C-alpha positions in Angstrom: 81.5 -35.8 30.5 78.9 -36.9 28.0 78.1 -34.4 25.3 74.4 -35.2 25.6 71.8 -34.0 28.2 68.6 -35.9 28.9 66.1 -33.1 29.7 62.3 -33.5 29.9 62.6 -37.0 28.5 64.4 -35.6 25.4 68.1 -36.3 24.6 69.8 -33.1 23.3 73.3 -32.4 22.4 74.9 -29.7 24.4 78.0 -27.7 23.7 81.2 -27.6 25.7 80.4 -24.1 26.8 77.1 -25.3 28.3 79.0 -28.1 30.1 81.4 -25.7 31.7 79.6 -22.4 32.1 76.3 -22.7 34.0 73.5 -20.3 33.0 72.9 -17.2 35.2 70.9 -17.6 38.4 67.5 -16.0 38.3 64.6 -15.5 40.7 61.3 -14.8 38.9 58.3 -14.2 41.2 55.3 -12.4 42.5 54.6 -11.6 46.2 52.6 -9.4 48.6 55.1 -6.6 47.9 54.1 -6.4 44.2 50.5 -7.8 43.9 47.2 -7.9 45.8 45.7 -11.2 46.8 43.4 -11.2 43.8 46.5 -11.4 41.5 48.5 -13.8 43.8 45.5 -16.2 43.8 45.7 -16.5 40.0 49.3 -17.6 40.0 49.3 -19.7 43.1 50.5 -23.3 42.6 48.9 -26.1 44.7 51.5 -28.0 46.6 50.4 -31.2 44.9 51.3 -29.7 41.5 54.7 -28.1 42.3 56.8 -31.2 41.3 55.0 -31.5 37.9 55.3 -27.7 37.3 59.0 -27.9 38.1 59.5 -30.7 35.5 57.6 -28.6 32.9 59.8 -25.6 33.5 63.1 -27.5 33.4 62.1 -28.9 30.0 61.8 -25.4 28.5 64.5 -24.2 26.1 67.0 -22.0 27.9 66.0 -23.1 31.4 68.0 -25.4 33.6 67.8 -26.3 37.4 64.4 -25.3 38.8 62.9 -24.8 42.3 59.4 -23.5 42.9 58.3 -21.8 46.2 54.6 -21.4 46.7 53.1 -19.8 49.9 50.0 -17.7 50.5 52.1 -14.5 50.1 54.4 -15.5 47.2 55.0 -17.7 44.2 58.7 -17.7 43.2 60.7 -19.7 40.6 64.4 -20.1 41.2 66.3 -21.3 38.1 69.3 -21.2 35.9 68.3 -19.5 32.7 69.4 -17.5 29.7 67.8 -14.1 29.0 65.6 -15.9 26.4 64.8 -18.5 29.0 63.8 -15.8 31.5 61.2 -14.5 29.0 60.1 -18.1 28.4 59.4 -18.6 32.1 57.4 -15.3 32.3 55.4 -16.4 29.2 54.8 -19.8 30.9 53.5 -18.2 34.0 50.9 -16.3 31.9 50.0 -19.4 29.8 49.5 -22.0 32.5 47.4 -19.6 34.6 45.4 -18.6 31.5 46.3 -14.9 32.0 46.5 -12.7 28.9 50.1 -12.0 28.0 51.6 -8.9 29.7 48.9 -8.5 32.4 51.4 -9.6 35.1 54.2 -7.4 33.9 53.6 -4.8 36.7 53.6 -7.5 39.4 56.4 -9.9 38.4 59.9 -9.2 39.7 63.2 -10.7 38.6 66.6 -10.9 40.4 69.7 -12.1 38.7 73.0 -13.5 40.1 74.1 -12.0 43.4 70.7 -10.2 43.8 68.9 -13.5 43.3 71.0 -15.1 46.1 70.5 -12.1 48.3 66.7 -12.2 47.8 66.6 -15.8 48.8 68.7 -15.3 52.0 66.4 -12.4 53.0 63.3 -14.5 52.4 64.6 -17.5 54.4 65.6 -15.2 57.3 62.1 -13.6 57.5 63.4 -10.2 56.3 61.1 -10.1 53.3 58.0 -11.5 55.0 54.6 -9.8 55.5 55.3 -10.3 59.3 58.9 -9.4 59.7 60.9 -12.2 61.2 58.2 -14.9 60.9 59.6 -18.4 61.1 57.2 -20.4 58.9 58.9 -19.4 55.7 62.1 -21.3 56.4 60.1 -24.6 56.7 58.3 -23.8 53.5 61.6 -23.3 51.7 62.9 -26.6 53.0 59.7 -28.3 51.8 60.2 -26.6 48.3 63.8 -27.8 48.2 62.6 -31.4 49.0 60.0 -31.3 46.3 62.5 -30.1 43.7 64.9 -32.7 44.9 62.3 -35.5 44.5 61.3 -34.1 41.1 64.9 -34.2 39.9 64.8 -30.5 38.9 67.7 -29.5 41.3 71.3 -29.3 40.1 74.6 -28.5 41.8 74.1 -24.7 41.7 70.7 -24.5 43.2 71.2 -27.3 45.7 74.3 -25.6 47.0 72.5 -22.2 47.1 69.6 -23.6 49.2 71.8 -25.6 51.6 74.0 -22.6 52.2 70.9 -20.4 52.7 69.3 -22.7 55.3 72.5 -22.6 57.4 72.8 -18.8 56.9 69.2 -18.1 57.8 69.5 -20.1 61.0 72.6 -18.1 62.0 71.1 -14.7 61.1 67.9 -15.4 63.1 69.9 -16.5 66.1 72.4 -13.7 66.0 69.9 -10.9 65.2 67.2 -12.1 67.5 64.7 -11.1 64.9 62.2 -13.9 65.7 62.3 -13.4 69.5 59.6 -10.7 69.8 56.0 -11.7 69.0 54.3 -9.4 66.5 50.8 -10.8 66.4 48.1 -10.1 69.0 47.3 -13.8 69.4 50.8 -14.9 69.8 51.6 -12.0 72.2 48.8 -13.2 74.5 50.3 -16.6 74.7 53.8 -15.2 75.3 52.5 -13.0 78.2 50.7 -16.0 79.7 53.9 -18.0 79.6 55.8 -15.1 81.3 53.2 -15.2 84.2 52.9 -19.0 84.6 56.1 -20.3 83.2 55.3 -23.8 81.8 51.8 -23.7 80.4 51.4 -27.4 80.1 49.8 -27.8 83.5 47.5 -24.8 83.2 43.8 -24.9 82.3 42.9 -22.5 79.4 39.4 -21.3 78.6 38.8 -19.8 75.2 35.6 -17.8 74.8 34.5 -17.6 71.1 35.5 -19.6 68.0 36.5 -16.9 65.5 39.9 -16.4 63.8 41.7 -14.8 66.8 40.6 -17.5 69.2 41.6 -20.2 66.6 45.1 -18.6 66.4 45.4 -18.5 70.1 44.3 -22.1 70.4 46.8 -23.3 67.9 49.7 -21.4 69.6 48.6 -22.9 72.9 48.4 -26.4 71.4 52.0 -25.9 70.2 53.0 -25.2 73.8 51.6 -28.5 74.9 48.4 -27.4 76.7 46.5 -30.4 78.1 43.5 -28.7 79.6 41.7 -26.6 77.0 38.1 -25.5 77.1 36.3 -23.8 74.2 33.1 -21.9 75.0 30.9 -20.5 72.2 27.2 -19.7 71.7 27.2 -22.2 68.8 28.2 -25.6 70.2 28.8 -26.9 66.7 31.5 -24.3 66.0 33.0 -24.9 69.4 33.1 -28.6 68.6 34.8 -28.1 65.3 37.6 -26.2 66.9 37.8 -28.6 69.8 38.2 -31.5 67.5 41.2 -29.7 65.8 42.8 -28.8 69.2 41.9 -31.9 71.2 39.9 -29.7 73.5 36.5 -29.8 75.3 33.6 -27.9 73.8 31.0 -26.1 75.9 28.2 -23.6 75.3 28.7 -20.1 76.5 25.9 -20.4 79.2 28.3 -22.7 81.1 30.8 -19.9 81.7 30.2 -19.8 85.4 31.1 -23.5 85.5 34.3 -22.9 83.5 35.6 -19.8 85.2 36.8 -21.4 88.5 38.9 -23.7 86.4 40.5 -21.0 84.2 44.1 -20.2 84.9 44.1 -18.4 81.6 41.0 -17.0 79.8 41.2 -15.5 76.3 38.0 -14.0 74.9 37.0 -12.8 71.5 33.3 -12.8 70.7 31.0 -10.5 68.6 28.9 -9.6 71.7 28.0 -5.9 72.0 28.1 -6.3 75.8 30.7 -7.9 78.2 30.3 -11.6 78.6 32.7 -12.0 81.6 31.4 -10.0 84.6 33.2 -8.8 87.7 30.8 -10.6 90.1 31.4 -13.9 88.3 35.2 -13.6 88.5 35.0 -12.7 92.2 33.1 -16.0 92.8 35.6 -17.9 90.7 38.5 -16.4 92.6 37.0 -17.6 95.9 36.6 -21.1 94.6 40.2 -21.0 93.3 41.4 -19.8 96.7 42.8 -16.8 95.0 45.2 -18.6 92.7 46.1 -16.0 89.9 43.9 -15.7 86.8 45.3 -14.3 83.5 42.5 -12.7 81.4 43.0 -11.5 77.9 40.3 -9.5 76.1 40.9 -9.3 72.4 37.4 -8.3 71.4 36.0 -5.0 70.2 33.7 -4.1 71.9 35.2 -5.5 75.0 34.2 -9.0 76.3 35.6 -8.6 79.8 34.2 -6.0 82.3 37.2 -3.5 82.8 36.3 -3.3 86.5 37.8 -6.8 86.8 41.3 -5.2 86.6 40.7 -3.9 90.1 40.5 -7.3 91.6 43.6 -8.8 93.3 45.1 -11.9 91.8 43.8 -11.0 88.3 46.0 -9.9 85.4 43.7 -8.3 82.7 45.0 -7.3 79.3 43.0 -5.7 76.6 43.7 -5.6 72.9 45.2 -2.1 73.3 47.6 -3.4 75.9 48.6 -6.2 73.6 48.9 -3.9 70.5 51.3 -1.7 72.5 53.5 -4.8 73.1 53.2 -5.8 69.4 54.3 -2.3 68.3 57.3 -2.3 70.6 58.2 -5.7 69.4 57.9 -4.7 65.8 60.3 -1.8 66.4 62.7 -4.3 68.0 62.3 -6.6 65.0 63.0 -3.7 62.6 66.2 -2.9 64.5 67.2 -6.6 64.4 66.5 -6.6 60.7 68.9 -3.7 60.1 71.6 -5.4 62.1 71.1 -8.5 60.1 72.0 -6.9 56.8 75.8 -7.4 57.2 75.2 -11.1 57.9 73.0 -11.3 54.7 75.8 -9.7 52.7 78.4 -12.0 54.1 76.3 -15.1 53.4 75.7 -13.9 49.8 79.4 -13.2 49.3 80.4 -16.6 50.5 78.0 -18.3 48.1 79.0 -16.1 45.1 82.7 -16.9 45.8 81.8 -20.6 45.6 79.8 -20.1 42.4 82.4 -18.1 40.6 85.1 -20.4 41.8 83.2 -23.4 40.4 82.8 -21.5 37.1 86.5 -20.7 37.0 87.4 -24.3 37.7 85.1 -25.5 34.9 86.7 -23.0 32.5 90.2 -24.1 33.5 89.2 -27.7 33.1 88.0 -27.0 29.5 91.2 -25.1 28.7 93.3 -27.9 30.0 91.3 -30.6 28.2 91.5 -28.7 24.9 95.2 -28.0 25.3 96.0 -31.7 26.1 93.9 -32.7 23.1 96.1 -30.4 20.9 99.2 -31.8 22.6 98.3 -35.4 22.0 97.4 -34.8 18.3 100.5 -32.8 17.6 102.8 -35.1 19.5 101.6 -38.1 17.5 102.2 -36.2 14.3 105.7 -35.2 15.4 106.6 -38.8 16.3 105.5 -40.0 12.9 107.7 -37.3 11.2 110.7 -38.2 13.4 110.2 -41.9 12.6 110.2 -41.0 8.9 113.6 -39.4 9.3 112.8 -35.7 9.3 115.1 -33.2 11.0 114.4 -33.4 14.8 115.1 -29.7 15.3 112.6 -28.7 12.5 110.0 -31.1 13.8 110.2 -29.8 17.4 110.1 -26.2 16.2 107.0 -26.8 14.1 105.4 -28.7 17.1 105.9 -25.8 19.4 104.8 -23.2 16.9 101.6 -25.1 15.9 100.7 -25.9 19.6 101.1 -22.2 20.5 98.9 -21.1 17.5 96.2 -23.7 18.3 96.0 -22.7 22.0 95.9 -18.9 21.2 93.6 -19.1 18.2 90.3 -18.8 20.1 91.4 -16.2 22.7 92.9 -14.1 19.8 89.7 -14.3 17.9 87.7 -13.3 20.9 90.0 -10.3 21.7 89.7 -9.1 18.1 85.9 -9.3 18.3 86.0 -7.4 21.7 88.2 -4.7 20.1 85.8 -4.3 17.2 82.8 -4.2 19.5 84.6 -1.8 21.9 84.0 -4.3 24.8 86.2 -2.6 27.4 85.5 -5.1 30.1 86.7 -8.1 28.1 89.8 -6.2 27.0 90.5 -5.2 30.6 90.1 -8.8 31.9 92.3 -10.1 29.1 95.0 -7.6 29.9 94.9 -8.5 33.6 95.1 -12.3 32.8 97.7 -12.3 30.0 100.1 -9.3 30.4 102.1 -11.1 33.1 103.9 -9.4 36.1 105.6 -6.2 35.1 107.6 -3.7 37.1 104.5 -1.7 38.1 103.0 -4.8 39.6 106.1 -5.5 41.7 106.0 -2.0 43.3 
């Protein structure tokens, strides 16, 4: 392995220890758990800038492999770093966002080693999300991995961590069922419609209003392949904006009597103080539909749909309270699923940490072997020269063995003496376990 590292366009000499012992794994971040949106906005990194920021970070002293995750709810930096490098990253977050030093201290969290790996697995599995079990975060993590890969800021340790996490998250979601129960009112409305009609592709959906809730419903419906989507709103311009996004048909609200007979599914959320969908209009629509079922969802407050409509046959009417009850039940189910997923998270983390420590052990062993073979080659050459010059073979071999032993044991002996002086019990205990050999107590 070359003793030089090209980092940030600068060639630096690195020690054998750096070659063989990767820096600790760190997660340094800020999220909805630790900071309000006003703070999160200040440190958010636009997707177009993530690759450049990763390159900046990986060029800092004490920082190696870097991956940046940026979402609306979190900004996290995964890296290999020394303790000094961790402080450098924190300083960098303040500096690049022009935030006075220390102002983020109450909001930034750090995880090291096994806890950093556990945090990532929980994030990828939806266990750390604002909406428990949401699936979007896994795609965002894969996008972050791709950007780091393209930027050249990934190394063997982080790459293996993320690949392992992607597989683990998929298994955890499947086995726990944490993503199976919708926990938003908009998505719950779509799921209930699917339970009534089965395949939604052939159904005609009428959306009344053009606000946030209607937009969310429209996007969920579009994801289910709805072909016939009508958007009714008092402002035709707003209806057309949403219709363009969803490939739908825009209409003004005064054409509701025209749209109702076509509505297999109607979802309404306007700011009207009075109902906009009346019982008499639905009765007329049902006759024109020859009493084919209608599924009506009222997610407005005050209500948009006359509650008397629930008394009509062939009509399924749900209000926001009905949907919220389903959401609450599903959230409880997700919470139970999250608890059952903890053992799977622990198993995934344990598997990765065994690989990481195994890699570190293998690198250390490789270094020991290379140093030992270097001593061996040097001392053997000297011994051959002495034998060729006629020196006593027994004396030459004895000196060879003695010198080789001293060279191999010199550094471990020095480190043990230092550990004894510093009263470093863990190092002394580890050395005793490695070097004392198998005694009678071990055999029992």
